[in-house]
C-alpha positions in Angstrom: 70.6 46.4 -124.9 68.5 45.4 -121.9 65.2 43.6 -121.8 64.2 45.2 -118.4 63.9 41.7 -116.6 67.4 41.1 -115.1 68.1 41.7 -111.2 70.5 44.5 -110.6 74.0 43.3 -109.4 75.2 44.1 -105.8 78.1 46.4 -106.0 81.5 44.8 -105.0 82.2 47.6 -102.5 79.0 46.8 -100.5 79.8 43.1 -100.3 83.3 43.9 -99.0 81.9 46.1 -96.3 79.4 43.5 -95.0 82.1 40.8 -94.6 83.8 42.2 -91.5 80.5 42.7 -89.8 79.7 39.1 -90.3 83.1 38.0 -88.9 82.5 40.3 -85.8 79.1 38.8 -85.3 80.5 35.2 -85.5 83.3 36.2 -83.0 80.7 37.7 -80.6 78.5 34.6 -80.8 81.5 32.4 -80.2 82.7 34.5 -77.3 79.3 34.4 -75.7 79.4 30.6 -75.9 83.1 29.9 -75.1 84.0 32.6 -72.6 81.6 31.5 -69.9 82.9 28.0 -70.3 86.5 29.2 -70.0 85.6 31.3 -67.0 84.0 28.3 -65.4 87.0 26.2 -66.2 89.4 28.8 -64.9 87.3 29.4 -61.8 87.1 25.7 -61.1 90.8 25.3 -61.6 91.5 28.2 -59.2 89.1 26.7 -56.6 90.7 23.3 -56.8 94.1 24.9 -56.5 93.0 27.0 -53.5 91.5 23.9 -51.9 94.7 22.0 -52.5 96.8 24.7 -50.9 94.3 25.1 -48.0 94.5 21.4 -47.2 98.2 20.9 -47.9 100.8 20.5 -45.2 102.0 23.7 -43.6 105.5 25.2 -43.9 106.6 24.8 -40.3 108.7 21.8 -39.4 108.3 22.2 -35.6 105.2 22.9 -33.4 104.6 26.6 -32.9 102.9 28.4 -30.0 100.6 31.1 -31.3 98.8 33.6 -29.1 95.6 35.1 -30.5 94.3 38.0 -28.3 90.6 38.6 -27.7 89.1 40.9 -30.2 91.3 40.0 -33.1 89.5 39.9 -36.4 90.0 37.2 -39.1 92.4 39.4 -41.0 94.5 40.1 -37.9 94.5 36.3 -37.1 95.7 35.5 -40.7 98.5 38.1 -40.3 99.6 36.6 -37.0 99.6 33.1 -38.4 101.5 34.3 -41.4 104.1 36.1 -39.2 104.5 32.9 -37.1 105.2 30.9 -40.3 102.4 28.4 -39.9 100.4 29.3 -43.1 101.9 29.7 -46.6 99.4 32.2 -48.0 97.2 34.5 -45.9 94.9 35.1 -48.9 94.1 31.4 -49.3 93.6 31.2 -45.5 91.1 34.1 -45.6 89.3 32.6 -48.5 89.1 29.2 -46.9 87.8 30.8 -43.6 85.1 32.8 -45.5 84.0 30.0 -47.7 83.6 27.8 -44.7 81.7 30.6 -42.9 84.1 30.4 -40.0 84.8 34.1 -39.6 82.9 34.5 -36.4 83.8 31.1 -34.9 87.6 31.5 -34.5 88.4 31.8 -30.8 91.1 33.8 -29.1 93.5 31.8 -27.0 97.0 30.3 -26.8 97.4 27.4 -29.3 100.1 24.9 -30.1 100.0 24.4 -33.8 101.4 21.0 -34.7 104.2 20.7 -37.1 103.1 20.9 -40.8 99.5 21.4 -39.8 97.4 22.5 -42.8 95.4 25.7 -42.9 92.3 23.6 -42.8 93.5 21.9 -39.6 94.5 25.2 -38.1 91.0 26.6 -38.7 89.5 23.5 -37.0 91.8 24.1 -34.0 90.8 27.7 -33.7 87.1 26.9 -34.1 87.1 24.4 -31.4 89.1 26.7 -29.1 91.6 24.0 -28.2 93.8 26.4 -26.2 96.9 25.3 -24.3 96.0 24.3 -20.7 98.4 25.5 -18.0 98.3 24.0 -14.5 98.8 25.1 -10.9 98.9 22.8 -7.9 97.9 23.8 -4.4 99.2 20.9 -2.2 97.0 19.5 0.6 97.6 21.1 4.0 98.7 24.5 2.8 97.3 27.5 4.6 95.3 30.0 2.6 98.2 32.5 2.9 100.6 29.9 1.5 98.2 29.1 -1.3 98.0 32.8 -2.2 101.8 32.9 -2.5 101.6 30.0 -5.0 98.9 31.9 -7.0 100.8 35.1 -6.9 104.0 33.5 -8.2 102.4 31.8 -11.2 103.9 33.4 -14.4 100.9 32.7 -16.6 98.0 34.0 -14.5 97.3 37.7 -14.8 95.8 40.4 -12.5 96.2 41.2 -8.9 96.2 38.5 -6.2 92.8 38.8 -4.4 92.6 39.1 -0.6 93.5 35.9 1.3 90.4 33.7 1.7 89.4 32.3 5.1 91.4 29.4 6.3 89.9 26.1 5.0 87.9 27.8 2.2 90.1 26.5 -0.7 90.3 23.0 -2.1 93.8 21.8 -2.6 94.0 20.4 -6.1 95.7 20.8 -9.5 93.7 23.3 -11.5 93.9 23.7 -15.3 93.5 27.1 -16.9 94.1 29.0 -20.1 96.4 32.0 -20.6 94.5 35.1 -19.8 92.8 33.7 -16.7 93.0 36.1 -13.8 94.2 35.2 -10.3 90.9 36.3 -8.9 89.1 33.9 -11.3 91.2 31.0 -10.3 90.9 31.7 -6.5 87.1 31.9 -7.0 87.2 28.4 -8.7 89.2 27.0 -5.7 86.6 28.4 -3.3 83.7 27.0 -5.3 85.4 23.6 -5.6 85.8 23.5 -1.8 82.1 24.5 -1.2 80.8 22.0 -3.8 82.8 19.2 -2.4 81.5 19.8 1.1 78.0 19.9 -0.1 78.6 16.5 -1.8 80.3 14.8 1.1 78.2 16.2 4.0 75.1 14.4 2.8 76.8 11.0 3.0 78.4 11.5 6.5 78.2 8.9 9.2 75.6 9.2 12.0 76.4 10.4 15.5 79.6 12.3 14.7 80.9 14.5 17.5 80.5 17.7 15.5 77.4 19.3 14.0 78.3 21.5 11.1 80.3 21.4 7.9 82.5 24.2 9.3 83.5 22.0 12.3 84.2 19.1 9.9 86.6 21.2 8.0 88.4 22.3 11.2 88.9 18.6 12.2 89.9 17.6 8.6 92.5 20.3 8.6 94.0 18.9 11.8 94.0 15.4 10.3 95.7 16.8 7.2 98.5 18.4 9.2 99.1 15.4 11.4 100.0 12.9 8.7 101.4 13.0 5.2 100.7 9.3 4.7 97.5 8.9 2.8 96.6 5.4 4.2 96.8 6.8 7.7 94.2 9.5 7.4 91.2 7.4 8.2 92.9 6.0 11.3 94.1 9.4 12.5 90.6 10.8 11.9 89.2 7.9 14.0 91.5 8.7 16.9 90.3 12.4 17.0 86.6 11.4 16.6 87.1 8.9 19.5 88.7 11.6 21.6 85.9 14.1 20.9 83.3 11.5 21.8 85.0 10.6 25.1 85.5 13.6 25.6 89.3 14.0 25.6 91.4 16.9 24.5 92.8 16.5 21.0 96.4 17.4 22.0 97.5 18.0 18.4 100.9 19.7 17.9 100.0 21.3 14.6 97.3 23.3 16.3 99.9 24.8 18.7 102.1 25.7 15.7 99.2 27.4 14.0 98.5 29.4 17.1 102.1 30.5 17.1 102.7 31.3 13.4 99.2 31.6 11.9 99.0 31.3 8.1 102.8 31.3 7.7 102.5 27.5 8.3 105.9 26.2 9.5 107.4 26.9 12.9 110.9 25.9 11.8 111.9 24.4 15.2 110.5 21.9 17.8 107.7 23.1 20.0 108.9 24.3 23.4 107.4 22.9 26.6 106.4 26.4 27.6 104.4 26.7 24.3 102.6 23.5 25.1 101.7 24.8 28.6 100.6 28.2 27.3 96.8 28.6 26.8 95.8 29.9 23.4 92.7 29.6 21.3 94.5 27.0 19.1 96.4 25.0 21.8 94.4 21.8 21.9 96.5 20.6 24.9 94.8 23.4 26.8 91.3 23.8 25.3 88.4 21.4 25.0 87.1 20.4 21.6 88.0 22.1 18.4 90.0 25.3 17.8 88.0 28.3 16.4 89.1 27.9 12.7 90.8 25.4 10.4 94.6 25.4 10.6 95.0 24.6 6.8 93.1 23.7 3.7 92.3 20.0 3.9 92.0 17.8 0.8 89.2 15.5 -0.2 90.7 12.4 1.5 91.0 14.1 4.9 87.4 15.4 4.7 86.1 12.0 3.7 88.0 10.4 6.6 86.5 12.8 9.1 83.0 12.4 7.8 83.2 8.6 7.7 85.8 7.5 10.1 86.4 3.7 10.7 85.3 2.2 14.0 88.4 1.8 16.2 89.2 1.8 19.9 92.4 3.8 19.5 93.0 7.1 21.3 96.7 7.8 20.7 99.3 7.9 18.0 103.0 9.0 17.8 105.6 9.2 15.1 107.3 5.9 14.4 110.5 7.2 12.7 109.6 6.1 9.2 107.3 9.0 8.3 104.2 7.3 9.7 102.7 6.7 13.1 102.2 4.0 15.6 98.7 3.8 17.2 97.7 2.9 20.7 94.5 2.0 22.6 95.7 2.8 26.1 97.8 5.5 27.7 100.4 3.0 29.0 100.9 1.6 25.5 101.2 5.1 24.1 103.8 6.1 26.6 106.0 3.1 25.6 105.7 4.2 22.0 106.6 7.8 23.0 109.8 6.6 24.7 110.7 4.7 21.6 110.2 7.7 19.4 112.4 9.8 21.7 115.1 7.2 21.5 114.9 7.4 17.7 115.1 11.2 17.9 118.2 11.1 20.0 119.9 8.7 17.5 119.1 11.0 14.7 120.5 14.0 16.5 124.0 12.3 17.0 
């Protein structure tokens, strides 16, 4: 019997049906709260792991030479480094480069990667472009033809050897360059170095020199260069020639005769004959007054400086002394005695 005031009971089946929905809702709510945290933790852990690997020592126990060609993209660079065994994981390398926004700053070149260099250190090397520097030396006193033979024989330079420059147009020096430099580029540097040096030194030249142009200074400096291989003698040799030009006296320089005979080939390979001394040529300074028409070699800085600022002396002669140097004289009589002594030394050497 009912009195009509009691609340109807919820059927048991309906309560059972609502329970899974509540569990699902709780799971979704928990997931929305927990998963981002887990993702952040996982992402952070992966980032820290990647950073550790990026900065860890590399796998190579010895330095490695790696050549990166112009135009290589970051993926190609990563592949090359991986092939050379200097990075442990190309994916981490790529990620590190991109996170550091270094994609466009990695430079082509030839690099020496130090032993156990980290990926981070390698990226720094490639960003700075610290390529291996190769060197080529053009010794003082070489003719332009001889200098071009040195350039042509270098195994690192690329491209055709350019036409031989004018005599005296190159600065003898040791030049540094990176792999990929062309022979034409290097020769252009040698010419510019010679031109720049002459501009620098010409403004500080002594007054009343017996020549008027930088070109004439180079001619005389080339003769000084060929007359002595002893650096300390260059100013004194230059002073003798300047004194002769002022007198005026003929220069009477053997190297000018040799250049007139062999040109850019450089060496005669035998003593000068009497007939060659007596034969008039444009380069025979025993027979012509003043300077020859062109330099006879490429003089170095020291010879150019000596010619432009020679010491004040009263010497007009010099001859070899048998030790690699020269003995200097003020008078012809004194010089002739020294010549006789030199000929005696030559005879003893020939025995």
